[in-house]
Each structure stands twice: as C-alpha cells, then as structure tokens.
N, C-alpha and C positions, 0 to 999 in steps of 0.2 A: 403550581407554581411551574411543573418541569413543559407542561403546552406551552408556551409563553417563549416563542421567536423572534419578538418584534426587539425594541429594541428602541433605546431617547436619539438614536439615530436615526432610525425611520419613521422616528415619529414628527421628530425636527425635520426630515427631508419634506416630508407630509405638507407640515404646517409654512416652509418655505416655495414648495410651488404652490400653494392657492392664495402663501398673501409677501410674499415676499417684493420688494424689500424692507427689511427690518434691521431696529439696534437689539444687538445679541442680546442683551437687558430681557428685551418684548419673548423673543425666543422661548430662552427661560422660562418665563413667568407663564407662555402658552403651555410650554411643556407637559409647565407645572398644574395649569386647570386640567386638561385635557389627560394628566395621569390621576384625579383629585377627581373628576365626574366619573371615567371609566369606574371609578370599584365604587364611587356609590349607582352608577346606573347599568352596570355590565357586569357588579360583582367581581369584579379581577382589573389584576393592575397590569397597563397597555407595556410597561418595560417591568423590567426588575431591579435596574442602575437604580442606586439610593438616591433621595432627594435632601440637600442641607440646605439647615437657620444659618446663611450667610448674613451680612450685614444689613448686605441692600437686600435681601428676601432671599425666597426658596431657589437653590440651584440645583441641579446636574451636575457633579463636578467632571465629572467623564465628557460632557457639554461643555464644558466650560474651556476645558483645558488641550480640546480642538478650536475654539474659536478664540482663546487667549493670544489680547492686540490684536482685535476686528472687531469694531464701534459700528459696522454697518455689514448683513452677511445679504447675501441674492439666494436665486435657483441655484445657482451654479458652485455653492459652499458646500451646500451635501444634496447630490439625483435625489429624488426621489427614482425611488423600482418600481416600475407596479407590481404589484401583487407582493409586494413586506408585508401591507396591512389589511384582514380583514375587512366585507365590506359592514359589517359592527363596525369597531377599529375608527376605520376612518367614518361611517355615521355621527358616533361621541366624538373625534374632530369636529368636526362641522359642525356641531351645536358651541362646538366651544369657540369657534373663528368667528361662528356669527355673534355669540353671545359679546366675544371677550377682546375678537379680533381690529377692531377703529377703535379701541382705546390706547393712550402713546404709557409708550413703558414706564412711567414713573406714573400718572393711574394704577399700572397691575400694578407696580413695586408698594404705592403705596395702601391701593386696599390687601397685598398680604399680609401688610404692616398692624391688619386692621382685624384678621380673623386667626381665628385662635390656634389652629398648627405652626405654625410658623412662631406664632408670639412666646405660647409655651413651650415649644420646643425651644428653644431660646434662653426664655426664663427658667426650668428645667434644670438645664446644661448653666445658669449661673455669667447666662451672658447679659450685656446690658448694648443699648446704643450701640453702636458703631465696633462693641466686639468682635473683633475677625473668630471664626469659631465654625466649629462641621457636625456638628449637634445632624444626629438624623430623622428627620421631620417624616412621624411609621406612617404603613398603608390606614392601619385603625385610626388614630389619629386623624389622618384624613375624612376616611372612610364616617368619623363619628358626629366630625363637624359640619360634611358637608352632606350628609345625608338626612343635618339638621335643618339645613333652610329647604 
C-alpha cells in the first residue's frame, strides 16, 4: 500500500474532468464505485482515504468536507492534474464512468443501499436507515462483494 500516491481528490478531479457538472452526491458514488472496481480489477485501491457508510450511502469524508454546502460541482471544483493517475487507474475509472456515469445521483444511492458492503457495514455498526454513522466500508468487503458479481 505504500506505493499508492493518488488520493480521493485525484480520482474526483478526473471524474469531474470527464462528466461535470454533477451533484456532489453523484461524485461521491462514482468515487466509491471507482475504488470498488479498482480493488477487483487492479488488485489495489485507487486511494487510501476511508469510505464510510453514511445514511445516504457511501461517502469519503475528506471529499465531503471539501464540497460541504455545494450541491453541483464542475471541473473547476478540483482541477485535474495530468499525470496524477496511472494509465491503468484511468482505464478503471473510464469503465466505471461508462457503466455508472449516466445514472442519476438517486439511482446510484439506491443501488449502494441494495448492495452488501454499505448495508452490512451499517448493520454491523447497529445503524438503521437514516441513522448518522461513520462505520468504515472495508476494502475486504468491497472486494468480496464486487468480485462475486
């Protein structure tokens, strides 16, 4: 894990460079799916920041703090820096954008609520629908679930 030099902001910036403008909630879900599929396809995370199982779905807290109070984000929110992601990372994110990028924020949020990483993390933490919480969705739970699809 020491070799990972990218962070959630690099991933978010790339996504916004391709699909902006978009609601902040949608960006959070696309970052989540990019991380999930990177674990499966590339055998490594895209970034090291934790993903937490919040009431409205998976959230990277550091990214949330950065966009708090903003509903719609454009590419100037976090400008993409060429070279901040590897070719393999870009390929993974591009597939995620192809598969999930045209979906609405609500559709993506609803999907995450149906899938076991978010659901089981909240159950294990004793959280019911609507409860605030910050239980971590682990890389292992993401890998186990998405690799089974």
